[in-house]
N, CA, C and O atoms as a DFTB+ gen file, in Angstrom:
692 C
 N C O
     1  1     124.113     -55.639      37.670
     2  2     123.897     -55.214      37.292
     3  2     124.826     -53.953      37.933
     4  3     125.445     -53.939      38.997
     5  1     124.688     -52.803      36.805
     6  2     125.688     -52.041      37.552
     7  2     124.383     -50.918      37.981
     8  3     123.166     -50.965      37.802
     9  1     125.168     -50.055      38.539
    10  2     124.236     -48.882      39.595
    11  2     124.534     -47.812      39.300
    12  3     125.732     -47.730      39.570
    13  1     124.066     -46.532      38.741
    14  2     124.165     -44.926      39.079
    15  2     123.555     -44.236      39.418
    16  3     122.367     -44.125      39.114
    17  1     124.257     -43.457      40.258
    18  2     123.458     -42.431      41.559
    19  2     123.865     -41.145      40.650
    20  3     125.066     -40.879      40.597
    21  1     122.766     -40.161      39.784
    22  2     124.240     -38.854      38.930
    23  2     122.442     -37.952      40.156
    24  3     121.213     -37.960      40.230
    25  1     123.512     -37.455      40.690
    26  2     123.214     -36.160      41.622
    27  2     124.474     -34.526      41.441
    28  3     125.387     -33.916      41.998
    29  1     123.618     -34.557      40.273
    30  2     124.667     -33.058      39.990
    31  2     123.832     -32.288      39.334
    32  3     123.003     -32.720      38.534
    33  1     124.052     -30.646      39.736
    34  2     122.932     -29.827      39.204
    35  2     123.169     -30.019      38.428
    36  3     124.083     -30.780      38.110
    37  1     122.044     -29.070      37.330
    38  2     121.124     -28.628      35.431
    39  2     122.791     -27.820      35.010
    40  3     123.638     -27.234      35.684
    41  1     122.684     -28.109      33.843
    42  2     123.145     -26.820      33.856
    43  2     122.576     -25.474      33.624
    44  3     123.124     -24.373      33.568
    45  1     121.281     -25.851      33.496
    46  2     120.482     -24.503      33.439
    47  2     120.339     -24.007      34.707
    48  3     119.395     -23.224      34.812
    49  1     120.986     -24.213      35.730
    50  2     120.344     -24.689      36.805
    51  2     121.353     -22.091      36.855
    52  3     122.438     -21.544      36.656
    53  1     119.778     -21.651      37.283
    54  2     121.427     -19.936      37.416
    55  2     120.086     -19.424      38.310
    56  3     118.887     -19.570      38.076
    57  1     120.580     -18.957      39.102
    58  2     119.653     -18.545      39.951
    59  2     120.386     -16.123      40.034
    60  3     121.346     -15.787      39.339
    61  1     120.081     -15.688      40.409
    62  2     120.358     -14.865      39.976
    63  2     119.498     -14.057      41.084
    64  3     118.362     -14.160      41.549
    65  1     120.660     -13.162      41.282
    66  2     120.681     -11.450      42.548
    67  2     119.440     -11.675      43.007
    68  3     118.787     -12.205      43.906
    69  1     119.343     -10.513      41.152
    70  2     118.380      -9.866      41.530
    71  2     116.859     -10.761      40.793
    72  3     117.257     -11.449      39.854
    73  1     115.684     -10.866      40.944
    74  2     114.511     -11.589      40.410
    75  2     112.886     -10.728      40.082
    76  3     111.817     -10.790      40.688
    77  1     113.266     -10.031      38.982
    78  2     112.688      -8.362      38.449
    79  2     111.808      -9.255      37.470
    80  3     110.677      -8.887      37.152
    81  1     112.418     -10.556      36.957
    82  2     111.683     -10.977      35.635
    83  2     110.903     -12.428      35.976
    84  3     111.388     -13.549      36.129
    85  1     109.789     -12.067      36.022
    86  2     108.787     -13.544      35.411
    87  2     109.344     -14.364      35.381
    88  3     109.456     -15.181      36.296
    89  1     110.112     -14.420      33.826
    90  2     109.818     -15.926      33.077
    91  2     112.000     -16.867      33.532
    92  3     112.505     -17.952      33.244
    93  1     112.626     -15.347      34.476
    94  2     113.571     -15.672      35.367
    95  2     113.379     -16.674      36.705
    96  3     114.191     -17.429      37.241
    97  1     111.766     -16.329      37.076
    98  2     111.372     -16.709      38.326
    99  2     111.311     -17.915      38.202
   100  3     111.865     -18.729      38.942
   101  1     110.180     -18.318      36.621
   102  2     109.530     -19.492      36.570
   103  2     111.146     -20.461      36.040
   104  3     111.250     -21.664      36.280
   105  1     111.908     -19.911      35.549
   106  2     113.231     -20.445      35.086
   107  2     113.664     -21.332      36.719
   108  3     113.071     -22.229      37.318
   109  1     114.177     -21.034      36.842
   110  2     114.384     -21.113      38.997
   111  2     113.906     -21.721      39.448
   112  3     114.523     -22.522      40.150
   113  1     112.464     -21.783      39.372
   114  2     111.325     -22.727      39.957
   115  2     111.550     -23.687      39.227
   116  3     112.029     -24.692      39.751
   117  1     111.341     -23.677      38.138
   118  2     111.858     -25.074      36.254
   119  2     113.246     -25.804      37.478
   120  3     113.020     -26.779      38.194
   121  1     113.945     -25.416      37.464
   122  2     115.530     -25.889      37.604
   123  2     115.274     -26.245      39.440
   124  3     115.632     -27.318      39.925
   125  1     114.736     -25.350      40.107
   126  2     114.727     -26.786      41.600
   127  2     113.915     -27.090      41.601
   128  3     113.719     -27.366      42.784
   129  1     112.570     -27.451      40.761
   130  2     112.295     -28.635      40.874
   131  2     113.290     -29.699      40.283
   132  3     113.496     -30.734      40.918
   133  1     113.915     -29.462      39.073
   134  2     114.839     -30.240      38.496
   135  2     116.114     -31.232      39.036
   136  3     116.668     -32.311      38.823
   137  1     116.147     -29.961      39.946
   138  2     117.555     -30.393      40.817
   139  2     117.116     -31.732      41.241
   140  3     117.554     -32.852      40.979
   141  1     115.945     -31.242      42.106
   142  2     115.090     -31.474      43.395
   143  2     114.790     -33.411      43.269
   144  3     114.922     -34.253      44.158
   145  1     114.295     -33.620      41.589
   146  2     114.261     -34.699      40.805
   147  2     115.097     -35.322      42.079
   148  3     115.767     -34.791      42.965
   149  1     114.721     -36.839      41.739
   150  2     115.841     -38.152      42.554
   151  2     116.077     -38.862      41.203
   152  3     115.165     -39.483      40.656
   153  1     116.972     -38.790      40.819
   154  2     116.778     -40.371      39.084
   155  2     118.003     -40.557      40.071
   156  3     118.791     -39.976      40.817
   157  1     117.611     -41.767      39.553
   158  2     117.867     -43.174      40.351
   159  2     117.874     -44.067      39.061
   160  3     116.823     -44.573      38.667
   161  1     119.582     -44.344      38.120
   162  2     119.211     -45.301      37.348
   163  2     119.909     -46.716      36.687
   164  3     121.094     -46.726      36.353
   165  1     119.099     -47.802      36.556
   166  2     119.783     -48.981      36.813
   167  2     119.949     -49.502      35.039
   168  3     119.030     -49.769      34.265
   169  1     120.982     -49.516      34.855
   170  2     121.123     -50.997      33.463
   171  2     120.839     -52.606      33.594
   172  3     121.322     -53.548      34.222
   173  1     119.563     -52.346      32.453
   174  2     119.814     -54.040      33.112
   175  2     119.311     -54.435      31.549
   176  3     118.648     -53.866      30.681
   177  1     119.947     -55.627      31.673
   178  2     119.704     -55.621      30.331
   179  2     119.906     -53.989      28.969
   180  3     119.034     -53.585      28.199
   181  1     120.836     -53.628      29.084
   182  2     121.214     -52.500      28.854
   183  2     119.677     -50.797      28.556
   184  3     119.677     -49.786      27.854
   185  1     118.727     -51.380      29.506
   186  2     117.129     -50.639      29.070
   187  2     118.161     -49.261      30.235
   188  3     118.916     -49.521      31.172
   189  1     117.981     -48.608      29.971
   190  2     118.107     -47.499      31.792
   191  2     117.005     -47.706      31.741
   192  3     116.280     -48.299      30.942
   193  1     116.853     -47.165      32.691
   194  2     114.836     -46.765      33.779
   195  2     115.636     -46.017      34.787
   196  3     116.773     -46.172      35.233
   197  1     114.482     -44.972      35.052
   198  2     114.742     -43.633      35.640
   199  2     113.546     -43.161      36.814
   200  3     112.330     -43.102      36.633
   201  1     114.083     -42.943      37.687
   202  2     113.145     -43.052      38.944
   203  2     112.757     -41.191      39.336
   204  3     113.515     -40.222      39.364
   205  1     111.874     -41.256      39.487
   206  2     111.169     -40.087      40.055
   207  2     110.694     -39.535      40.533
   208  3     109.496     -39.488      40.253
   209  1     111.166     -38.720      41.564
   210  2     109.556     -38.381      42.304
   211  2     109.849     -36.712      43.073
   212  3     110.644     -35.939      43.608
   213  1     108.063     -37.055      42.449
   214  2     107.711     -35.182      42.007
   215  2     108.242     -34.718      43.358
   216  3     108.869     -35.615      43.923
   217  1     108.166     -33.457      44.109
   218  2     108.039     -32.578      45.130
   219  2     106.889     -31.761      45.149
   220  3     106.795     -30.904      44.271
   221  1     105.960     -31.879      46.032
   222  2     104.348     -31.231      46.096
   223  2     105.218     -29.907      47.514
   224  3     106.198     -29.844      48.256
   225  1     103.802     -28.978      47.053
   226  2     104.120     -27.781      48.219
   227  2     104.767     -27.987      49.653
   228  3     105.805     -27.432      50.012
   229  1     104.047     -28.821      50.389
   230  2     104.671     -29.253      51.015
   231  2     106.238     -29.405      51.897
   232  3     106.856     -28.977      52.871
   233  1     106.321     -30.384      50.699
   234  2     107.854     -30.612      50.600
   235  2     108.584     -29.440      50.741
   236  3     109.420     -29.419      51.644
   237  1     108.450     -28.490      50.058
   238  2     109.566     -27.859      49.223
   239  2     110.039     -26.490      49.608
   240  3     111.060     -25.846      49.364
   241  1     108.369     -26.152      50.658
   242  2     108.297     -25.730      52.277
   243  2     109.284     -26.584      52.697
   244  3     110.318     -26.627      52.031
   245  1     109.147     -27.396      53.849
   246  2     109.948     -27.906      55.065
   247  2     111.193     -28.114      54.193
   248  3     112.056     -28.006      55.064
   249  1     111.594     -28.251      53.505
   250  2     113.217     -28.184      52.788
   251  2     113.834     -27.223      52.253
   252  3     114.950     -27.323      51.742
   253  1     112.949     -25.875      52.343
   254  2     114.110     -25.108      51.091
   255  2     113.539     -24.167      51.892
   256  3     114.221     -23.799      52.848
   257  1     112.690     -23.786      51.777
   258  2     112.575     -21.912      53.123
   259  2     113.413     -21.428      53.211
   260  3     113.898     -20.614      52.425
   261  1     113.890     -21.869      54.385
   262  2     115.275     -21.803      55.733
   263  2     115.813     -21.994      55.437
   264  3     116.596     -22.263      56.348
   265  1     116.522     -22.253      54.029
   266  2     117.882     -22.718      53.570
   267  2     118.634     -21.057      53.201
   268  3     119.659     -21.152      53.876
   269  1     118.671     -20.187      52.791
   270  2     118.776     -18.916      51.906
   271  2     117.911     -18.375      52.002
   272  3     116.834     -18.812      52.407
   273  1     118.336     -16.461      51.394
   274  2     116.954     -15.608      50.702
   275  2     116.688     -15.936      49.735
   276  3     115.612     -15.511      49.315
   277  1     117.714     -17.115      48.588
   278  2     116.970     -16.524      47.813
   279  2     116.625     -17.399      47.122
   280  3     116.628     -17.373      45.891
   281  1     115.998     -19.032      48.392
   282  2     115.652     -20.111      47.937
   283  2     113.918     -18.816      48.042
   284  3     113.088     -18.690      47.143
   285  1     113.908     -18.147      49.315
   286  2     112.765     -18.036      50.045
   287  2     111.787     -17.504      49.639
   288  3     110.594     -17.580      49.933
   289  1     112.853     -16.460      48.313
   290  2     111.971     -15.354      47.429
   291  2     112.003     -16.148      45.894
   292  3     111.831     -15.581      44.815
   293  1     112.247     -17.496      46.081
   294  2     111.687     -17.772      45.316
   295  2     110.616     -18.712      45.243
   296  3     109.800     -18.963      44.356
   297  1     110.880     -19.330      46.779
   298  2     109.207     -20.259      47.071
   299  2     108.833     -19.342      46.950
   300  3     108.907     -19.288      45.723
   301  1     108.279     -18.093      47.342
   302  2     107.231     -16.621      48.078
   303  2     107.032     -17.224      46.378
   304  3     106.511     -18.232      45.901
   305  1     107.892     -15.776      45.676
   306  2     106.990     -15.628      44.278
   307  2     106.162     -16.865      43.500
   308  3     105.193     -16.702      42.759
   309  1     106.976     -18.526      43.963
   310  2     106.105     -19.632      43.374
   311  2     105.115     -19.282      44.024
   312  3     104.527     -18.520      43.257
   313  1     104.342     -19.368      45.280
   314  2     103.394     -19.276      45.796
   315  2     102.770     -18.230      46.168
   316  3     102.221     -18.319      47.266
   317  1     102.623     -16.808      45.353
   318  2     102.006     -16.053      44.969
   319  2     101.240     -16.318      43.617
   320  3     100.125     -16.043      43.174
   321  1     102.350     -16.976      43.174
   322  2     101.710     -17.458      41.748
   323  2     100.794     -18.143      41.494
   324  3      99.763     -17.994      40.837
   325  1     101.543     -19.501      42.472
   326  2     100.488     -21.087      42.394
   327  2      99.586     -21.066      43.185
   328  3      98.577     -21.756      43.044
   329  1      99.807     -20.175      44.280
   330  2      98.843     -20.355      45.019
   331  2      99.728     -21.967      46.195
   332  3     100.570     -22.651      45.614
   333  1      99.401     -22.293      47.604
   334  2     100.024     -23.401      47.809
   335  2      98.516     -24.416      48.329
   336  3      97.424     -24.174      48.843
   337  1      99.327     -25.738      47.786
   338  2      97.840     -27.217      47.859
   339  2      98.034     -27.547      48.747
   340  3      99.248     -27.567      48.955
   341  1      97.152     -28.057      49.962
   342  2      97.365     -29.075      51.256
   343  2      96.782     -30.321      51.267
   344  3      96.747     -31.048      52.260
   345  1      96.178     -30.671      49.843
   346  2      95.189     -32.195      49.255
   347  2      97.001     -32.597      49.067
   348  3      97.897     -32.112      48.376
   349  1      96.910     -34.166      50.463
   350  2      97.727     -34.382      50.425
   351  2      98.704     -35.055      50.790
   352  3      99.381     -36.049      50.528
   353  1      98.556     -34.076      51.593
   354  2      99.764     -33.625      52.832
   355  2      99.464     -34.467      54.406
   356  3      98.378     -34.818      54.867
   357  1     100.215     -34.553      54.728
   358  2     100.087     -36.147      56.560
   359  2      99.928     -34.936      57.192
   360  3     100.194     -33.771      56.897
   361  1      99.233     -35.714      58.504
   362  2      98.991     -34.433      59.501
   363  2      99.469     -33.326      59.929
   364  3      99.215     -32.127      60.053
   365  1     100.628     -34.502      60.208
   366  2     101.858     -34.052      60.889
   367  2     103.178     -32.919      60.322
   368  3     104.054     -32.372      60.991
   369  1     103.007     -32.875      59.425
   370  2     103.569     -32.148      57.922
   371  2     102.469     -30.801      58.318
   372  3     102.619     -29.981      59.223
   373  1     101.565     -30.874      57.517
   374  2     100.884     -29.799      57.771
   375  2     101.330     -29.084      58.669
   376  3     102.119     -28.205      58.321
   377  1     100.953     -29.224      60.252
   378  2     101.219     -29.374      61.613
   379  2     101.951     -28.389      60.859
   380  3     101.475     -27.443      60.231
   381  1     103.289     -28.750      61.004
   382  2     104.818     -28.519      61.279
   383  2     104.477     -26.897      60.568
   384  3     104.729     -25.808      61.085
   385  1     103.623     -27.256      58.802
   386  2     104.156     -26.622      58.336
   387  2     103.430     -24.587      59.093
   388  3     104.038     -23.527      59.241
   389  1     101.631     -25.067      59.407
   390  2     101.441     -24.633      59.884
   391  2     101.598     -23.547      60.803
   392  3     100.947     -22.503      60.800
   393  1     102.970     -24.039      61.981
   394  2     103.273     -22.784      62.282
   395  2     104.456     -22.876      62.688
   396  3     104.753     -22.940      63.881
   397  1     105.381     -22.895      61.613
   398  2     106.608     -23.280      61.914
   399  2     106.823     -21.987      59.807
   400  3     107.655     -21.209      59.341
   401  1     105.894     -22.401      59.497
   402  2     106.190     -21.736      58.174
   403  2     104.812     -20.860      57.235
   404  3     105.138     -20.792      56.050
   405  1     104.171     -20.562      57.356
   406  2     102.566     -20.676      56.499
   407  2     102.478     -18.785      57.147
   408  3     101.983     -18.031      56.309
   409  1     102.894     -18.135      58.433
   410  2     102.993     -16.648      59.387
   411  2     104.109     -16.420      58.008
   412  3     103.566     -15.815      57.083
   413  1     105.575     -16.818      57.752
   414  2     105.990     -16.205      57.727
   415  2     105.142     -15.812      56.091
   416  3     104.969     -14.614      55.868
   417  1     104.647     -16.839      55.014
   418  2     104.369     -15.908      53.531
   419  2     102.685     -15.531      53.227
   420  3     102.120     -15.384      52.143
   421  1     102.170     -15.446      54.534
   422  2     100.559     -15.434      54.610
   423  2     100.153     -14.358      54.172
   424  3      99.060     -14.207      53.627
   425  1     101.121     -13.348      54.389
   426  2     100.633     -11.807      53.292
   427  2     100.562     -12.294      52.275
   428  3      99.400     -12.215      51.877
   429  1     101.348     -12.905      51.422
   430  2     101.288     -12.808      49.708
   431  2     100.297     -14.022      49.367
   432  3      99.594     -14.142      48.363
   433  1     100.408     -14.805      50.353
   434  2      99.360     -15.328      49.644
   435  2      98.205     -15.434      48.225
   436  3      97.113     -14.991      48.582
   437  1      98.193     -15.859      46.883
   438  2      96.844     -15.448      46.450
   439  2      95.536     -16.570      46.077
   440  3      94.433     -16.371      45.568
   441  1      96.161     -17.736      46.543
   442  2      95.119     -19.253      46.650
   443  2      95.812     -20.001      47.387
   444  3      96.936     -20.495      47.288
   445  1      94.409     -20.043      48.701
   446  2      94.854     -22.178      49.028
   447  2      93.567     -23.422      48.358
   448  3      92.494     -23.362      47.759
   449  1      94.551     -24.563      48.946
   450  2      93.816     -25.851      49.017
   451  2      93.753     -26.427      49.663
   452  3      94.654     -27.164      50.062
   453  1      92.270     -26.330      50.203
   454  2      92.351     -28.245      51.491
   455  2      91.971     -29.161      51.208
   456  3      91.706     -29.336      50.018
   457  1      91.744     -30.245      52.201
   458  2      90.889     -30.945      51.671
   459  2      91.312     -31.714      53.321
   460  3      92.163     -31.711      54.211
   461  1      89.425     -32.595      52.714
   462  2      89.336     -33.993      54.055
   463  2      89.268     -35.105      53.459
   464  3      88.435     -35.860      53.961
   465  1      89.621     -35.362      52.898
   466  2      89.890     -36.841      52.379
   467  2      90.701     -37.821      53.696
   468  3      90.781     -37.886      54.923
   469  1      91.209     -38.495      52.418
   470  2      91.116     -39.401      54.378
   471  2      92.277     -39.916      54.564
   472  3      92.496     -40.843      55.344
   473  1      93.337     -39.206      53.674
   474  2      94.864     -38.662      54.224
   475  2      95.275     -37.444      54.903
   476  3      96.349     -37.094      55.392
   477  1      93.726     -36.694      54.767
   478  2      94.185     -35.300      55.326
   479  2      92.676     -35.006      56.083
   480  3      91.814     -34.222      55.687
   481  1      92.625     -35.936      57.370
   482  2      91.515     -35.345      57.494
   483  2      90.855     -34.053      58.387
   484  3      91.613     -33.269      57.817
   485  1      90.229     -33.330      59.131
   486  2      89.813     -31.987      59.542
   487  2      90.598     -31.204      59.392
   488  3      90.566     -30.089      59.912
   489  1      91.392     -31.587      58.714
   490  2      92.439     -30.281      58.403
   491  2      91.329     -28.449      57.218
   492  3      91.860     -27.538      56.582
   493  1      90.213     -28.654      57.403
   494  2      89.761     -27.437      56.453
   495  2      89.390     -26.788      58.304
   496  3      89.486     -25.661      58.791
   497  1      88.873     -28.384      59.012
   498  2      88.378     -27.685      60.628
   499  2      89.884     -26.978      60.907
   500  3      90.024     -25.755      60.946
   501  1      90.666     -27.657      61.040
   502  2      91.734     -26.822      61.870
   503  2      92.387     -26.328      61.527
   504  3      93.520     -26.224      61.997
   505  1      91.793     -25.581      60.149
   506  2      92.856     -24.276      59.388
   507  2      91.994     -23.269      59.950
   508  3      92.481     -22.429      60.706
   509  1      90.668     -23.257      59.642
   510  2      89.555     -22.574      59.304
   511  2      89.459     -21.438      61.221
   512  3      89.343     -20.265      61.574
   513  1      89.606     -22.817      61.859
   514  2      89.697     -22.427      63.386
   515  2      90.069     -21.039      63.845
   516  3      89.435     -20.242      64.537
   517  1      90.861     -20.981      63.471
   518  2      91.585     -19.588      63.258
   519  2      91.404     -18.270      62.828
   520  3      92.093     -17.731      61.962
   521  1      90.157     -17.571      63.641
   522  2      90.119     -16.623      62.707
   523  2      90.722     -15.608      62.576
   524  3      90.570     -14.986      61.525
   525  1      91.186     -15.343      63.113
   526  2      92.111     -14.247      63.473
   527  2      93.540     -14.758      62.671
   528  3      94.487     -13.987      62.515
   529  1      93.549     -16.004      62.245
   530  2      94.592     -16.732      60.873
   531  2      94.415     -15.911      59.983
   532  3      95.109     -15.200      59.257
   533  1      92.941     -16.209      60.223
   534  2      92.522     -15.770      58.229
   535  2      92.819     -14.337      58.139
   536  3      92.567     -13.887      57.021
   537  1      93.292     -13.459      59.005
   538  2      93.719     -11.974      58.741
   539  2      94.840     -11.975      58.065
   540  3      95.088     -11.048      57.293
   541  1      95.544     -12.830      58.214
   542  2      97.001     -13.188      57.624
   543  2      97.030     -12.930      56.247
   544  3      97.835     -12.095      55.836
   545  1      96.002     -13.726      55.176
   546  2      95.778     -13.347      54.031
   547  2      95.637     -12.500      53.525
   548  3      94.694     -12.764      52.778
   549  1      96.017     -11.214      53.303
   550  2      95.500     -10.087      52.520
   551  2      95.455      -9.922      51.559
   552  3      94.954      -8.852      51.215
   553  1      96.040     -11.049      50.301
   554  2      95.989     -11.020      49.269
   555  2      94.947     -11.745      48.672
   556  3      94.382     -11.407      47.632
   557  1      94.548     -13.336      49.732
   558  2      94.299     -14.394      49.155
   559  2      93.144     -14.241      48.550
   560  3      92.348     -13.607      49.244
   561  1      92.475     -14.791      46.855
   562  2      92.569     -14.707      46.350
   563  2      90.841     -15.463      46.205
   564  3      89.672     -15.088      46.291
   565  1      91.559     -16.641      45.957
   566  2      90.836     -17.698      46.444
   567  2      91.197     -19.311      47.637
   568  3      92.278     -19.720      48.059
   569  1      89.959     -19.789      47.829
   570  2      90.505     -20.665      49.062
   571  2      89.115     -21.814      48.748
   572  3      87.920     -21.600      48.949
   573  1      89.744     -22.999      48.221
   574  2      89.469     -24.390      47.766
   575  2      89.514     -25.032      48.215
   576  3      90.641     -25.485      48.414
   577  1      88.292     -25.745      48.848
   578  2      87.661     -26.861      49.985
   579  2      87.261     -27.739      49.530
   580  3      86.120     -27.558      49.103
   581  1      87.863     -29.244      49.299
   582  2      87.355     -30.066      48.782
   583  2      87.432     -31.411      49.962
   584  3      87.902     -31.330      51.096
   585  1      86.724     -32.839      49.206
   586  2      86.265     -33.277      50.484
   587  2      85.011     -32.756      51.356
   588  3      84.073     -33.541      51.219
   589  1      84.796     -32.007      51.950
   590  2      83.836     -31.701      52.763
   591  2      81.928     -32.769      52.514
   592  3      80.988     -32.834      51.721
   593  1      82.401     -33.368      53.830
   594  2      81.113     -34.300      54.145
   595  2      79.962     -33.731      55.247
   596  3      79.200     -34.605      55.659
   597  1      79.763     -32.454      55.737
   598  2      79.281     -32.220      56.445
   599  2      79.119     -30.173      55.677
   600  3      79.993     -29.314      55.568
   601  1      77.451     -30.130      55.283
   602  2      76.929     -28.460      55.571
   603  2      76.782     -28.179      56.496
   604  3      75.684     -28.430      56.992
   605  1      77.461     -27.718      57.026
   606  2      76.525     -27.554      59.022
   607  2      78.411     -26.991      58.881
   608  3      78.656     -25.960      59.508
   609  1      79.407     -27.526      58.244
   610  2      80.576     -27.010      58.169
   611  2      80.940     -26.143      56.389
   612  3      81.580     -25.286      55.780
   613  1      80.718     -26.381      56.375
   614  2      80.789     -25.291      55.117
   615  2      79.435     -23.934      55.443
   616  3      79.420     -22.752      55.100
   617  1      78.733     -24.504      55.990
   618  2      78.433     -23.407      56.528
   619  2      78.956     -22.124      58.031
   620  3      79.052     -20.897      57.981
   621  1      79.225     -23.224      59.388
   622  2      79.848     -22.100      60.253
   623  2      80.993     -21.971      59.023
   624  3      80.386     -21.719      57.982
   625  1      82.086     -22.037      58.848
   626  2      83.622     -22.078      57.848
   627  2      83.017     -21.380      57.567
   628  3      82.833     -20.759      58.614
   629  1      82.026     -20.548      56.242
   630  2      81.945     -19.885      54.973
   631  2      81.761     -18.263      55.948
   632  3      82.383     -17.249      55.630
   633  1      81.103     -18.308      56.754
   634  2      80.496     -16.912      58.013
   635  2      81.960     -16.890      58.964
   636  3      82.319     -15.757      59.283
   637  1      82.670     -17.822      59.352
   638  2      84.187     -17.165      59.553
   639  2      84.310     -17.000      58.461
   640  3      83.432     -16.273      57.996
   641  1      85.363     -17.508      57.450
   642  2      85.772     -16.877      56.419
   643  2      85.433     -15.241      56.068
   644  3      86.221     -14.302      55.962
   645  1      83.815     -15.274      55.917
   646  2      83.518     -14.048      55.006
   647  2      83.411     -12.661      56.497
   648  3      83.074     -11.520      56.183
   649  1      83.765     -13.027      58.129
   650  2      83.747     -12.267      58.594
   651  2      85.188     -11.506      59.240
   652  3      85.438     -10.828      60.236
   653  1      86.297     -12.266      57.563
   654  2      87.349     -11.774      58.345
   655  2      87.679     -11.235      57.302
   656  3      88.763     -10.660      57.214
   657  1      86.915     -11.297      56.405
   658  2      87.146     -10.384      54.459
   659  2      86.342     -10.604      53.699
   660  3      85.783     -11.654      53.382
   661  1      86.207      -9.186      53.229
   662  2      85.496      -8.991      52.031
   663  2      85.577      -9.727      50.927
   664  3      84.521     -10.018      50.366
   665  1      86.747     -10.155      50.417
   666  2      86.678     -10.947      48.846
   667  2      87.248     -12.039      48.425
   668  3      88.219     -12.186      47.683
   669  1      86.265     -13.144      49.194
   670  2      86.547     -14.486      48.489
   671  2      86.196     -14.988      47.807
   672  3      84.990     -15.234      47.818
   673  1      87.162     -15.542      46.606
   674  2      85.995     -17.045      46.370
   675  2      86.114     -18.267      46.310
   676  3      87.143     -18.921      46.143
   677  1      85.201     -18.567      46.427
   678  2      84.607     -20.300      47.305
   679  2      84.771     -21.022      46.553
   680  3      84.147     -20.504      45.628
   681  1      85.228     -22.060      46.112
   682  2      85.194     -23.455      45.625
   683  2      85.400     -24.106      46.193
   684  3      86.312     -24.180      47.017
   685  1      84.324     -25.042      45.836
   686  2      83.912     -26.493      46.759
   687  2      83.371     -27.439      45.793
   688  3      82.690     -27.316      44.775
   689  1      84.218     -29.065      46.835
   690  2      84.171     -30.240      45.333
   691  2      84.074     -31.241      46.503
   692  3      83.995     -32.449      46.277
């Protein structure tokens, strides 16, 4: 069995100094994701197999945010248009991102998704417990909360959100 590991930058990956065009930004984010995708090819009886690992928002922030200003700009623009999805992120990663990265992009985020499922217990409460932090999200238009287990928590957190800003869209699942 022969194993090849391909780790080359795609030809389509072109970073521009001035990021003004939305299509250019989307192209760069796509190229970044393609580059980060791990391609592991094995030849077994002449049939190639490709295993790809998808990159989550938390991984993008933790791995690429402090590399250089180009990556920072690309990530900020990506999160402005797509929001930040904290679902299915470990509690440790969530705490690290909140402590080290979130305050740097908080004023530019337009959407945040939080979850209290088995993989991310108490995530919503931890995020919303700091009402001062909510004031940093000046462009936040959508806050989606998933797997909420208590009506009391919804009422309590909704009041704290409403007191920190006047225009939020709520989505509960």
